[in-house]
Each structure stands twice: as structure tokens, then as C-alpha cells.
C-alpha positions as CSV (number, residue, x, y, z in Angstrom):
1,M,0.0,0.0,0.0
2,G,3.0,2.3,0.4
3,I,2.0,3.7,3.9
4,T,4.1,6.3,5.6
5,I,4.3,7.5,9.1
6,Q,5.1,11.2,9.7
7,N,5.1,13.8,12.5
8,I,6.3,11.3,15.1
9,T,6.4,12.6,18.7
10,G,6.5,11.1,22.1
11,N,2.8,10.5,22.2
12,T,1.4,10.8,18.6
13,A,2.1,9.8,15.0
14,V,0.4,10.5,11.7
15,V,-0.1,7.5,9.4
16,I,-0.8,8.2,5.6
17,W,-1.8,5.7,3.0
18,P,-2.9,6.0,-0.7
19,K,-6.5,5.5,-1.6
20,M,-7.3,2.2,-3.2
21,A,-10.2,1.9,-5.6
22,S,-10.2,-1.9,-5.0
23,C,-11.2,-1.4,-1.3
24,V,-14.8,-2.5,-1.2
25,D,-15.2,-2.2,2.6
26,S,-16.7,1.0,4.1
27,F,-13.7,1.6,6.3
28,Y,-9.9,1.3,6.7
29,S,-8.6,-0.7,9.6
30,I,-5.5,0.8,11.4
31,M,-3.8,-1.6,13.8
32,Y,-0.8,-0.9,16.0
33,H,1.1,-2.6,18.7
34,P,4.2,-1.7,20.9
35,N,7.3,-3.8,21.2
36,W,7.9,-5.0,17.6
37,N,10.1,-7.8,18.9
38,S,7.1,-9.5,20.6
39,M,5.0,-9.5,17.5
40,L,4.6,-12.7,15.6
41,S,5.7,-12.9,12.0
42,S,2.3,-14.1,10.9
43,Y,0.8,-10.6,11.4
44,S,-2.2,-12.1,13.1
45,K,-5.0,-9.5,13.8
46,K,-5.4,-10.8,17.3
47,S,-1.7,-9.9,18.1
48,F,-2.4,-6.1,17.7
49,Q,-3.2,-4.2,20.9
50,K,-5.2,-1.4,19.3
51,E,-7.4,-1.0,16.2
52,E,-9.0,2.1,14.8
53,R,-11.5,2.2,12.0
54,V,-11.8,5.3,9.7
55,P,-14.1,5.9,6.6
56,T,-12.7,5.1,3.2
57,T,-13.0,8.7,2.3
58,R,-10.0,9.5,4.4
59,S,-6.3,8.7,3.7
60,S,-4.6,9.8,7.0
61,F,-5.1,9.3,10.7
62,V,-3.5,10.7,13.9
63,V,-2.7,8.0,16.4
64,E,-2.6,9.3,20.0
65,N,-1.8,8.1,23.4
66,L,1.4,6.4,22.4
67,T,4.2,5.6,24.9
68,P,7.5,7.7,24.5
69,L,10.7,5.9,23.5
70,T,8.8,2.8,22.3
71,T,9.0,0.8,19.1
72,Y,5.7,0.4,17.4
73,I,4.4,-1.6,14.4
74,M,1.5,-0.1,12.5
75,C,-0.6,-1.6,9.7
76,V,-3.3,-0.3,7.5
77,T,-5.7,-2.6,5.5
78,C,-8.9,-2.0,3.7
79,Q,-10.3,-5.3,4.7
80,S,-11.2,-6.5,8.1
81,A,-8.6,-9.3,7.8
82,N,-5.1,-10.0,8.8
83,P,-2.6,-7.5,7.2
84,S,0.4,-8.4,5.1
85,S,4.0,-7.2,5.6
86,D,3.7,-4.6,2.8
87,Q,0.8,-3.0,4.7
88,C,2.9,-2.4,7.9
89,R,5.6,0.0,9.1
90,V,7.8,0.0,12.2
91,F,8.7,3.3,13.9
92,N,10.0,4.6,17.2
93,T,8.4,7.3,19.3
94,L,10.4,10.2,20.6
95,E,10.9,11.5,24.1
96,R,8.1,13.1,25.9
97,D,7.5,16.6,24.6
98,P,8.4,19.4,27.1
99,A,5.0,21.0,26.4
100,S,3.3,17.8,27.2
101,V,5.3,17.4,30.4
102,S,4.4,21.0,31.3
103,N,0.7,20.4,30.5
104,T,0.8,17.2,32.6
105,K,2.3,19.0,35.5
106,K,-0.2,21.8,35.2
107,E,-3.0,19.4,35.1
108,L,-1.7,17.5,38.1
109,A,-1.2,20.8,40.0
110,L,-4.7,21.9,39.0
111,G,-6.2,18.6,40.1
112,I,-4.4,18.8,43.5
113,W,-5.5,22.4,44.0
114,L,-9.1,21.6,43.1
115,T,-9.1,18.6,45.5
116,S,-7.6,20.7,48.3
117,S,-10.1,23.5,47.7
118,V,-13.0,21.1,47.8
119,L,-11.7,19.5,51.0
120,L,-11.2,23.0,52.6
121,L,-14.7,24.0,51.5
122,I,-16.2,20.9,53.1
123,I,-14.3,21.5,56.3
124,A,-15.3,25.1,56.4
125,A,-18.9,24.2,55.8
126,V,-18.8,21.7,58.7
127,L,-17.2,24.2,61.0
128,L,-19.7,26.9,60.0
129,Y,-22.6,24.5,60.6
130,G,-21.3,23.6,64.0
131,C,-20.8,27.2,65.0
132,L,-24.2,28.2,63.9
133,H,-25.8,25.3,65.7
134,L,-23.9,26.2,68.9
135,L,-24.9,29.9,68.6
136,C,-28.6,29.0,68.0
137,R,-28.6,26.7,71.0
138,R,-27.1,29.3,73.2
139,R,-29.6,31.9,71.9
140,H,-32.5,29.5,72.7
141,E,-31.2,28.9,76.2
142,R,-30.8,32.7,76.8
143,L,-34.3,33.3,75.5
144,R,-35.7,30.6,77.9
145,E,-33.8,32.1,80.8
146,Q,-35.2,35.6,80.0
147,S,-38.8,34.2,79.7
148,R,-38.4,32.4,83.1
149,A,-37.1,35.6,84.7
150,A,-39.9,37.6,83.2
151,K,-42.4,35.1,84.5
152,R,-40.9,35.2,88.0
153,E,-41.1,39.0,87.9
154,L,-44.7,38.8,86.9
155,E,-45.5,36.3,89.6
156,E,-43.8,38.1,92.5
157,P,-46.1,41.3,92.5
158,W,-49.1,39.1,92.3
159,T,-48.0,37.0,95.2
160,K,-47.2,40.1,97.2
161,S,-50.6,41.6,96.4
162,V,-52.3,38.4,97.4
163,A,-50.3,38.3,100.7
164,N,-51.1,42.0,101.4
165,A,-54.8,41.4,100.6
166,A,-54.9,38.4,102.9
167,G,-53.2,40.4,105.7
168,E,-55.5,43.4,105.2
169,L,-58.5,41.1,105.3
170,S,-57.2,39.4,108.5
171,R,-56.7,42.8,110.1
172,Q,-60.2,44.0,109.1
173,S,-61.7,40.8,110.4
174,Q,-59.8,41.2,113.7
175,Q,-60.9,44.8,114.0
176,T,-64.5,43.8,113.2
177,Q,-64.4,41.1,115.9
178,D,-63.0,43.5,118.5
179,T,-65.6,46.1,117.7
180,E,-68.4,43.5,118.0
181,E,-67.0,42.3,121.4
182,K,-66.8,45.9,122.7
183,H,-70.3,46.6,121.4
184,S,-71.8,43.5,123.0
185,G,-70.0,44.4,126.3
186,G,-71.4,47.9,126.3
187,I,-74.9,46.6,125.6
188,Q,-74.7,44.2,128.5
189,L,-73.4,47.0,130.9
190,A,-76.2,49.3,129.7
191,T,-78.7,46.6,130.2
192,I,-77.6,46.1,133.8
193,I,-77.6,49.8,134.5
194,E,-81.1,50.3,133.0
195,N,-82.6,47.2,134.7
196,P,-81.2,47.0,138.3
197,S,-83.8,44.5,139.2
198,V,-81.8,41.9,137.3
199,C,-79.4,42.0,140.2
200,N,-82.1,40.8,142.6
201,E,-81.7,37.3,141.3
202,P,-79.4,35.2,143.4
203,V,-76.2,34.0,142.0
204,L,-75.8,30.3,142.4
205,P,-72.4,29.1,143.6
206,A,-70.3,26.8,141.5
207,S,-70.1,24.2,144.2
208,K,-72.7,22.7,146.6
209,S,-70.3,23.1,149.6
210,Q,-70.4,26.8,149.3
211,E,-73.2,28.7,151.0
212,R,-75.8,30.5,149.0
213,V,-75.1,34.2,149.3
214,P,-77.8,36.6,148.1
215,V,-76.7,39.5,146.1
216,T,-79.7,41.6,146.6
217,G,-78.0,43.7,149.3
218,Q,-75.2,44.7,147.0
219,C,-77.6,45.8,144.2
220,S,-79.7,47.8,146.8
221,A,-76.6,49.5,147.9
222,R,-75.8,50.5,144.4
223,N,-79.3,51.7,144.0
């Protein structure tokens, strides 16, 4: 087929082949394998590690993801069958490109930075949640204490007013009782003064052994 391999780098290579009018298949099969020494001379299709299929309208293909400083064998056939020796080429990849190394390092650094940022964000979110939870808990406790203190302040005047009312009621009751006693005693004294004949009745002694002493003489003396 007269295939050629150009633009070989550490990771890529461009394979070019001439178009063949005799190719009746709808695609070209591009097969490649590293370590040419391990390939069998029979060019068995099963021996190839990778296979790419491209339309028959194309006559070139960029092979990527190759290993630097490695010997490859690449074959192109228009039929999905085992290739022949004239359809294959052997080539060596170059060292890794400095730009590729730099890009790899940048990607690695970016990945590490992103991972660290995500971890820091997660830790910060956990700490913020814990602080907010603690602040809310303390605020609820403070509000409960304030409500209890306000309730006690409201209950104390009521208790004092009830105690004062009870004391005032007790004093009024005592004064009323004293007034009633004084009033009843005055009524009895006035009754005795107005009705001296009441004293004519004898006063019975508390014991039978005592003599009955009339009290009429004392009342007459008062009269």
C-alpha cells in the first residue's frame, strides 16, 4: 500500500496511505502494537493491541496516546482481515514533549488544587454549621432564661398583692371582731344599769359546799 508515518512525537504519530479503488469495505482498519520484537511474523490480527477504523473517504489518521521511546508496528488494511507485511511499518516514538510534560504538571497541580479546595470548603462548611448550631442553641437557652425571669417578675407582685390582701382582710376581720365584742359588752353594761332589778336574782355558787349568798343587798346599795 505504500503507507508512511510522519510527525512522530513522544505520544502521537500521523499515518498516511494511498486511496485504493479496489477497497470494497466501508472503512480502513488501522492496527498498531508496541514492542515489535514481541509481534509474531504471521501478522495475526489478534496480536495487535489497538485497532482504529476510519471511513474510506480519508487517507490519513492521527494515532494518539502512544508511549514515549517505544518501538511500534502499525498496519493499514482496507479489509477486516489479517494485514500483510507490505501493509505495515515500524517506527520509534520520541521522548516526551516538554510542552506535554508541562501540561501534565499543570493538570496535576490543578487537580491537587481543586481537590484541596473542595476539602477545605467541606471542612469550612462543617465548622460553620457547628458554630451556627452552637450559637442557635445558646440563643434559645438565653431566651428561655429571659422568659423564666420575666415570668418570675410577673408572679412576685401578684404573690405580694395576694399576701397583702390576705393580711389586710385578716386585720379587718380582727378589728370587726374586736368592735363586736366591745359593742356587746357595752350593751350588757347598759342593760344592767337600766334594769337594776336583774341583780335581785341570786347567784348560784359553782359548788354545793359553798353557801348561797344573796346578792340583793349589793344591788340595793348600788341603788
